[in-house]
C-alpha positions, 0 to 999 in steps of 0.5 A: 466491449460490455457484456450482459451479465445475469445479476447473481441468484440468490437461490444459487451462490456462484463457485469461488476459486480456492484460497491456495488458487487465488495466493498463486494467481496473485502472485504473478502480479507486481505490486510497488511495496509499501509500508503503511503508518501511523500513529496512535499510542506509539508509531505503528506501520507494516508492508503492504502491497494492497494500495490503489488508486481509487479517483484523482477527484478528489484524490483518494487512495484504498488500502486493504488491512488485514484485520488481525494485523497489529497496525489495523486497530491504531488504523482504526482508531486513528483515522489517519495513515502514510502511504510510503512508496518504499524506494528500490534501495529500501529493500531493508526498511520493507523486511523490517517493517514486515517482521514482528518487531514493535517499534521498529520506527526506533531504527529507522529514519522517518519525520512526522507529518503536522499531524503526528503520522510517521513518514519514511524517510528516503521514500520513493514517494507519499500520500498522507491520508485521511479516512474517507470510509472503511469496508470489511471485506472477509478477513480485511477492512479497506480504509479509502483515505483521502489523500491530504498531502502528497510526495515523490522523490523520482526514486524508482518504487521496490516491487514485489513478485511471485514471493521477492522483492525486485528493481525496476532496472530503470535507466532514463536518459535523454532524448534519443537522437532520431527525434525529430 
């Protein structure tokens, strides 16, 4: 059901929740762990869960990147990135890219796309993107990427929930014997 909500008056700004409440509530959301990578005078990347599909036609995703993150300027200049969906057996890769290491790709198996952007080997999936639009919101930039190449390995993704890495513990099985 859709409710009509009156527009927010410019005279009375809304009362927002505080940032601590926001963080506490957001920790209850499970997110797929990704490494966002790019190339700009070297290979760069960081661990993120702020990734979301936008639409299928045209195929687009968005990533939210803190402007204080070292990789932000490289994505902004290069206008290209890869969303590497980290597999549930690659937690050490997620941890490596969440540090201040200047060259994490020196020890992480990867290949380069035709455009020279790094793609992590063995990931659950990848989305190779070119930046279509950028929008600044608070401390972050939202990059909307048009997907130019993609693939999935069939591996389960690593998740992040309540400050901890978690696995789906998915067990694949055949059709049920009760099927008719």
